[in-house]
C-alpha positions in Angstrom: 232.3 42.8 90.0 228.7 42.5 88.8 227.4 44.7 91.7 230.1 47.3 91.1 229.1 47.4 87.4 225.3 47.3 88.0 225.0 50.1 90.6 226.5 52.9 88.4 224.5 51.6 85.4 221.2 51.8 87.4 221.7 55.1 89.1 223.5 57.1 86.4 222.7 55.6 83.0 219.6 53.4 82.6 217.0 51.8 84.9 213.9 49.7 84.5 210.6 50.7 86.0 207.2 49.0 86.2 204.1 51.0 85.3 201.5 50.5 88.1 198.5 52.3 86.7 196.7 53.4 83.5 197.4 57.1 84.0 199.6 57.2 80.8 197.4 55.1 78.6 197.6 54.6 75.6 201.3 55.4 75.7 201.9 53.2 78.8 199.6 50.6 80.3 199.3 49.3 83.9 196.2 47.6 85.1 195.6 45.5 88.3 192.5 43.6 87.0 194.1 42.4 83.7 197.6 42.1 85.4 199.2 43.8 82.4 202.0 46.2 83.5 204.4 47.8 81.1 208.1 47.6 82.0 210.0 50.6 80.7 213.7 51.5 80.4 214.5 55.0 81.6 217.5 57.0 80.2 219.1 58.7 83.2 222.1 60.1 81.3 220.6 62.6 78.8 219.2 65.0 81.4 222.7 65.4 82.9 223.6 67.3 79.8 220.3 68.9 78.8 216.9 69.9 80.3 213.7 68.0 79.6 211.8 69.1 76.5 208.0 69.6 76.0 206.0 66.4 75.4 208.8 64.1 76.6 207.7 61.3 78.9 209.7 61.6 82.1 210.2 59.8 85.5 210.4 62.1 88.5 210.2 62.1 92.3 206.6 63.0 93.3 207.1 66.4 95.0 204.4 65.7 97.7 205.8 62.2 98.5 209.5 61.8 97.6 209.4 58.1 98.3 207.3 57.6 95.1 208.3 57.9 91.4 205.8 59.1 88.9 205.8 58.9 85.1 204.1 61.7 83.2 204.4 63.8 80.1 205.9 67.3 80.2 203.4 69.9 78.9 204.6 73.1 80.6 208.1 74.5 81.0 208.5 77.6 83.1 208.4 80.5 82.8 205.1 80.3 80.9 201.3 80.0 81.4 199.4 76.9 80.5 195.6 76.6 80.1 193.2 73.7 79.5 190.3 74.7 77.4 187.8 72.5 75.5 190.0 69.4 76.0 193.1 71.1 74.4 196.2 72.6 75.9 197.0 76.3 75.3 200.1 78.3 76.0 201.4 81.9 76.3 204.9 83.1 77.3 203.4 85.7 79.6 200.2 87.6 80.2 201.1 90.2 77.6 201.0 87.6 74.8 197.9 85.9 73.3 197.0 82.3 73.9 198.1 79.8 71.3 197.1 76.1 71.1 199.9 73.6 71.8 200.4 71.1 69.0 202.3 67.8 69.5 204.9 66.6 67.1 203.9 63.8 64.7 205.6 61.1 66.6 203.8 62.1 69.8 200.5 62.3 67.9 200.9 58.7 66.8 201.6 57.7 70.4 198.6 59.4 71.9 195.8 58.8 69.4 193.2 56.5 71.1 191.8 53.8 68.9 188.0 53.7 68.8 187.2 50.8 66.4 187.3 47.1 67.3 189.5 44.7 65.3 187.0 41.8 65.4 185.5 41.0 61.9 182.2 40.4 63.6 182.1 43.8 65.2 180.8 46.3 62.7 182.4 49.7 62.9 181.0 51.5 59.8 177.4 52.0 58.9 176.0 53.4 55.6 173.6 56.3 55.4 170.8 56.6 52.9 173.2 57.4 50.0 175.3 54.3 50.5 172.8 51.6 51.4 174.1 49.2 48.7 177.6 49.2 50.2 179.1 46.1 51.8 180.5 46.8 55.3 182.2 44.3 57.6 184.5 44.9 60.5 187.2 47.4 59.4 186.4 47.2 55.7 184.0 49.1 53.4 183.3 48.0 49.8 181.6 50.9 48.1 179.7 50.5 44.8 178.2 53.8 43.6 178.4 57.2 45.3 177.6 57.5 49.0 179.1 57.6 52.4 179.4 55.5 55.6 179.6 56.7 59.1 181.8 55.5 61.9 179.6 54.1 64.7 176.0 53.2 64.5 174.8 55.8 67.0 174.0 59.3 65.9 175.5 61.0 68.8 179.0 62.6 69.1 182.2 60.7 69.9 182.7 60.8 73.6 185.9 60.4 75.7 185.3 56.8 76.6 187.5 55.4 79.4 188.4 52.2 77.5 189.3 54.0 74.2 192.9 53.2 73.2 193.2 49.9 75.0 194.1 46.8 73.0 190.9 44.8 72.1 192.1 41.8 74.1 192.2 44.0 77.3 188.9 45.9 76.9 186.8 43.4 78.7 189.5 42.9 81.4 190.5 46.5 82.3 188.8 48.0 85.4 186.5 50.7 84.1 186.4 54.0 86.1 182.7 55.1 86.6 181.6 58.6 85.7 183.8 58.9 82.6 183.0 59.3 78.9 181.0 62.5 79.4 182.9 65.0 77.1 182.3 65.2 73.3 185.7 65.0 71.6 186.1 67.2 68.5 189.5 65.9 67.4 189.3 62.8 65.3 191.4 60.8 62.8 190.5 58.2 60.1 193.1 56.3 58.2 193.5 53.0 56.3 194.1 51.6 52.8 192.2 52.7 49.7 191.8 51.3 46.2 189.5 52.9 43.7 187.9 51.8 40.4 188.3 53.6 37.0 184.9 55.4 37.3 185.5 57.0 40.7 185.8 60.8 40.7 186.7 61.4 44.4 187.2 59.4 47.5 188.1 60.5 51.0 186.9 61.3 54.5 184.3 63.7 55.9 184.8 65.1 59.4 182.2 67.0 61.4 182.8 69.3 64.4 179.7 71.0 65.6 178.0 72.8 62.7 181.2 72.6 60.6 181.9 70.0 58.0 185.3 69.2 56.4 185.3 67.1 53.3 188.8 65.8 52.6 188.8 64.7 48.9 191.4 62.8 46.9 190.7 62.8 43.1 190.2 59.4 41.4 190.8 58.3 37.8 187.5 59.9 36.6 188.2 63.3 38.2 188.7 66.3 35.8 192.2 66.8 34.4 194.3 68.8 36.8 192.2 68.0 39.8 193.9 68.4 43.2 193.4 66.9 46.6 191.4 69.4 48.7 189.7 70.1 52.0 186.3 71.7 51.6 185.0 73.7 54.6 181.3 74.1 55.0 179.5 75.8 57.9 175.9 76.7 58.4 175.2 79.3 61.1 172.8 78.1 63.8 171.6 81.7 64.2 170.9 82.5 60.5 170.7 80.9 57.1 174.2 82.1 56.3 176.2 79.3 54.5 180.0 79.6 54.6 182.1 77.6 52.2 185.9 77.5 51.5 188.1 75.3 49.5 191.8 74.6 50.2 193.7 72.7 47.5 197.1 70.9 47.4 199.9 72.6 45.5 200.1 69.9 42.7 197.5 67.9 40.7 197.1 64.3 41.7 194.8 61.5 40.6 194.6 58.0 42.1 195.4 55.1 39.7 192.7 52.5 39.4 193.5 49.2 41.1 196.5 50.6 43.0 196.5 50.5 46.8 197.3 53.7 48.8 197.5 54.5 52.5 195.5 57.6 53.4 194.7 59.6 56.5 192.6 62.6 57.5 192.5 64.3 60.8 191.2 67.3 62.8 193.7 67.8 65.6 194.2 71.0 67.7 192.5 73.2 65.2 194.6 71.9 62.3 193.1 69.8 59.4 195.4 67.5 57.5 194.9 65.2 54.5 197.6 62.6 53.9 198.5 60.1 51.2 201.2 57.5 51.6 202.7 59.3 54.5 202.8 62.7 52.8 200.7 65.6 54.0 198.9 66.9 50.9 196.7 69.7 52.4 197.0 71.4 55.8 194.5 74.0 57.0 194.3 75.9 60.3 190.7 76.5 61.5 189.2 78.6 64.2 188.5 77.2 67.7 184.9 76.3 68.6 183.1 75.5 71.8 180.9 72.9 70.0 183.0 69.7 70.2 180.4 67.3 68.8 182.2 65.3 66.1 181.6 62.4 63.7 183.5 60.8 60.8 182.5 59.4 57.4 184.2 57.7 54.5 183.0 59.1 51.1 182.9 58.1 47.5 181.8 60.5 44.6 181.2 59.7 40.9 178.7 57.9 38.7 176.8 54.7 39.3 179.9 52.7 38.4 182.1 54.4 41.0 183.9 51.9 43.2 186.2 52.1 46.2 187.6 49.6 48.7 188.5 50.9 52.1 190.4 48.3 54.1 192.2 48.4 57.4 190.1 51.3 58.4 190.9 52.8 61.8 189.2 55.6 63.7 190.9 57.5 66.6 190.1 60.3 69.0 192.5 62.7 70.6 193.2 63.0 74.4 190.5 65.1 76.0 192.3 67.0 78.7 189.8 67.3 81.6 189.9 70.4 83.8 191.6 70.6 87.2 191.2 72.8 90.2 192.7 75.8 88.4 191.8 77.3 85.0 195.4 78.6 84.3 198.7 77.3 85.5 201.5 79.9 85.8 204.6 77.8 85.6 207.6 79.4 87.3 211.1 79.3 85.9 212.9 76.0 86.8 209.5 74.2 87.2 207.6 71.8 85.0 203.9 71.1 84.6 203.1 67.4 84.1 200.0 65.6 82.8 199.1 62.0 82.2 197.9 60.9 78.8 194.8 59.3 80.4 193.6 62.5 82.1 190.4 60.9 83.3 192.4 58.7 85.7 195.7 60.4 86.4 197.2 61.9 89.5 199.0 64.9 87.9 199.5 68.6 88.3 195.9 69.4 87.9 195.0 68.0 91.3 198.1 68.0 93.5 197.6 69.8 96.8 200.1 70.3 99.6 198.5 69.8 103.1 200.0 71.2 106.3 199.2 70.4 109.9 200.8 71.6 113.1 202.4 68.9 115.3 203.0 69.7 119.0 206.6 69.1 120.1 207.4 67.5 123.5 209.5 70.5 124.5 206.8 72.9 123.6 205.8 74.7 120.5 204.8 73.3 117.1 206.4 72.1 113.9 204.5 72.1 110.6 204.2 68.8 108.7 203.6 68.9 105.0 202.1 66.1 102.9 200.0 65.2 99.9 196.3 66.0 100.1 195.2 64.4 96.8 191.5 63.7 97.0 191.6 59.9 96.8 194.8 59.6 98.8 194.4 62.0 101.8 197.5 62.0 104.1 195.5 62.1 107.3 192.9 59.6 108.4 190.9 59.5 111.6 191.3 56.0 113.1 190.5 54.5 116.5 193.7 53.5 118.2 193.8 50.7 120.8 196.6 50.2 123.3 198.3 46.8 123.9 195.8 45.9 126.5 193.0 46.5 124.0 191.6 49.6 125.7 190.5 52.5 123.5 192.9 55.4 124.0 191.1 57.7 121.6 191.3 58.6 117.9 194.7 59.3 116.3 195.5 60.9 113.0 197.7 59.1 110.5 199.7 61.6 108.3 202.1 60.8 105.5 204.6 63.7 104.9 206.5 64.7 101.8 209.4 62.4 102.7 207.0 59.3 102.7 207.2 59.0 106.5 204.0 58.1 108.4 203.1 60.0 111.6 200.6 59.0 114.2 199.3 62.1 115.9 197.0 62.4 118.9 193.5 63.5 118.0 190.9 64.6 117.5 191.5 68.3 117.0 194.9 68.1 115.3 195.2 71.7 114.1 195.7 72.6 110.5 198.3 75.1 109.5 197.2 78.4 107.8 196.4 77.8 105.0 195.6 74.1 105.6 196.3 73.2 101.9 197.4 74.9 98.7 197.7 73.9 95.0 201.1 72.5 94.2 201.0 71.6 90.5 204.6 71.8 89.5 207.8 69.6 89.6 211.2 71.3 90.2 214.0 70.4 87.8 216.1 68.6 90.3 213.4 66.0 91.0 213.3 64.8 87.3 215.1 61.5 87.2 215.2 60.6 83.5 213.5 60.1 80.2 211.2 57.1 79.4 213.0 55.4 76.5 211.3 52.2 75.6 208.7 49.5 76.6 210.4 46.1 76.7 207.6 44.0 78.4 205.0 42.4 78.6 204.9 39.9 75.9 201.7 37.9 76.4 200.6 35.5 73.6 197.6 34.5 75.8 196.2 38.1 75.7 197.7 39.0 72.3 199.6 41.8 74.0 203.1 42.5 72.7 204.4 45.7 74.3 207.8 46.4 72.6 208.2 49.9 71.4 210.1 53.2 71.6 208.3 55.9 73.7 207.6 59.2 72.1 
């Protein structure tokens, strides 16, 4: 009875999967070195009544090796064109339409932001500049007395796409680090935390830089002028001239923080959209132009007289996913096909690099058949290997080839001919190979590592 009940449940309704790699970090974690592997529940029922939607995390049969299941995020749904530019995703319905940046829903944003700061009280995350030298800073807290500002990070360079960004602190020293990563400046940052101001504080907030542009996100304090409104101040100095461009964008309604009251605040620059939040409500939202200069940094800021005071606590800094380029610059997604990417694009086998390899296999009765398989760079389907007979005599090299059905072939070599063409880009997943929607993480729970992975997946 248990078997009869379990089989339909597993194949038609819900199934558990183990995440073997970090290709979907920070959404999902799997790491051999730390031995932390998320277990997820996959909803297999929903897609029997509807198609997958953009930005959903799905499980599918790997088109180039159907014996494997992959977990990725849907970013392209045919028919449409997808482009990766400056670490962001862009879309157009067809070639007659302009490119527009793809923006994730708020729930997906919260899932994919990568934490930059460390939780340890001994590890300093914020450092004052010349105007805030009297401030007290420790761990994720800033006690500001007098006007000034403090910068996230003690180096004066840009925020880079570090491989370990987004991992829980307890795993940072355990996760196997991939060399050659962390080379791209990331322009999309977020700062949030708790804020309490004193009665002489005029404004408090966050200052975000992207290249030569500065965005000052200000929340009026008790000492601000009557009728003051939260605002985002844009300031740009041209590198080619002395032209100074300024613009101010204000909230619809006046607002002043109350002295001694704690608020949750947030400010972010994501996908060319600036947002200032207070207690979960977006107060100001401003679209900005795209730029090639992705160098970014973040400050917390206090304005007012010498008696101005602000306490920033539970401060957290994040960076966005930086989507690295693949073999193609544009992906023309056909109807009925899907383009998948991992959230950890520095270490993900996804549509950017999938290639279908083909070789010709001689048949005993004469002629050839074409075998197709995966030709991913770090998992080539053919390998030249010496082959020894049972008596130990060398009989010559043979070629091992794994085809799209997961079957391994040993072919006589050398000189196994490639088909024409020998390989081609195969970046898309047909609809019928998509198995289900990743629903929730239910394991691991590790008190030893301080890892408690129980959450819904967005």
